[in-house]
PLY file of the C-alpha trace (Angstrom):
ply
format ascii 1.0
element vertex 106
property float x
property float y
property float z
element edge 105
property int vertex1
property int vertex2
end_header
-1.58 149.66 141.75
1.28 151.75 142.96
3.67 148.92 141.35
2.21 149.49 138.21
1.96 153.22 137.92
5.81 153.07 139.01
6.92 150.74 136.39
4.98 153.06 133.78
6.68 155.91 135.12
10.27 153.99 134.49
9.35 152.72 131.45
8.48 156.28 130.08
11.55 157.74 131.59
13.62 154.82 129.95
11.83 155.18 126.69
12.73 159.09 126.58
16.23 158.06 127.51
16.63 155.50 124.91
14.80 157.73 122.06
17.47 160.61 122.59
20.28 157.59 122.77
19.27 156.49 119.18
18.76 160.03 118.41
22.42 161.01 119.37
23.82 157.77 117.43
21.73 158.43 114.49
23.42 162.16 114.27
26.85 160.94 115.22
26.94 158.24 112.64
25.97 160.54 109.74
28.23 163.29 111.08
31.31 160.90 110.43
29.56 158.95 107.40
27.24 160.80 105.82
26.89 162.38 102.57
28.53 165.72 103.94
30.07 164.04 106.77
33.85 163.93 107.94
34.93 160.94 105.73
33.46 162.78 102.60
35.13 165.94 103.73
38.64 164.47 103.80
38.00 162.72 100.58
37.16 165.68 98.76
39.95 167.69 100.49
42.54 164.92 98.83
40.75 165.35 95.68
41.32 169.21 95.61
44.87 168.73 96.81
45.64 166.60 93.94
43.57 168.53 91.33
45.79 171.73 92.53
48.85 169.75 91.96
47.81 168.68 88.27
46.69 172.54 87.72
49.98 173.75 88.83
51.85 171.32 86.85
49.52 172.05 83.36
50.53 175.75 84.49
54.25 175.03 84.05
53.70 173.18 80.82
51.94 176.03 79.19
54.56 178.64 80.51
56.96 176.50 78.83
54.67 176.31 75.62
54.23 180.18 75.74
57.87 180.78 76.16
58.37 178.73 72.93
55.88 180.07 71.06
57.14 183.79 72.10
60.55 182.75 70.58
59.29 181.48 67.38
56.93 184.68 66.82
57.80 186.71 63.93
58.27 189.79 66.36
61.34 188.18 68.03
62.50 185.01 65.84
65.14 183.34 67.61
66.95 181.35 64.78
68.12 178.92 67.18
64.84 178.09 68.39
63.83 177.85 64.74
66.84 175.59 63.81
65.91 173.28 66.81
62.15 172.79 66.13
62.73 172.24 62.30
65.47 169.57 62.98
63.14 168.12 65.63
59.98 167.77 63.32
61.63 167.06 60.07
63.92 164.59 61.57
67.19 166.23 59.76
70.74 166.40 60.75
74.04 167.25 58.86
76.45 164.89 58.27
78.99 166.21 60.68
76.60 166.48 63.75
75.87 164.48 66.57
72.27 163.95 67.85
71.67 163.36 71.48
68.00 162.14 72.14
66.26 163.56 75.08
62.93 161.92 76.32
61.29 164.69 77.45
61.74 166.64 74.01
58.96 166.26 71.32
0 1
1 2
2 3
3 4
4 5
5 6
6 7
7 8
8 9
9 10
10 11
11 12
12 13
13 14
14 15
15 16
16 17
17 18
18 19
19 20
20 21
21 22
22 23
23 24
24 25
25 26
26 27
27 28
28 29
29 30
30 31
31 32
32 33
33 34
34 35
35 36
36 37
37 38
38 39
39 40
40 41
41 42
42 43
43 44
44 45
45 46
46 47
47 48
48 49
49 50
50 51
51 52
52 53
53 54
54 55
55 56
56 57
57 58
58 59
59 60
60 61
61 62
62 63
63 64
64 65
65 66
66 67
67 68
68 69
69 70
70 71
71 72
72 73
73 74
74 75
75 76
76 77
77 78
78 79
79 80
80 81
81 82
82 83
83 84
84 85
85 86
86 87
87 88
88 89
89 90
90 91
91 92
92 93
93 94
94 95
95 96
96 97
97 98
98 99
99 100
100 101
101 102
102 103
103 104
104 105
């Protein structure tokens, strides 16, 4: 009978140990791979960096456009800018002029 109780004791201890080992691996797995785990965090970090770069790019474009609008406003009309935009939009040039096309210009 003593052997049976000893076996029962060992099974209880190993069962508790196995429970905690499984619990440890469960939480470890979801700490790395879960919805709010480390892999998801790194992925979101990359998305944030990309979105920041895109926002900076559009911010620069907006500043450039605001400067062009400022130059074309009625308060401070820049005749060179007006001439440049009119020629670009109307696709017109004089006979004695050379046209150099810039791929970035509209």
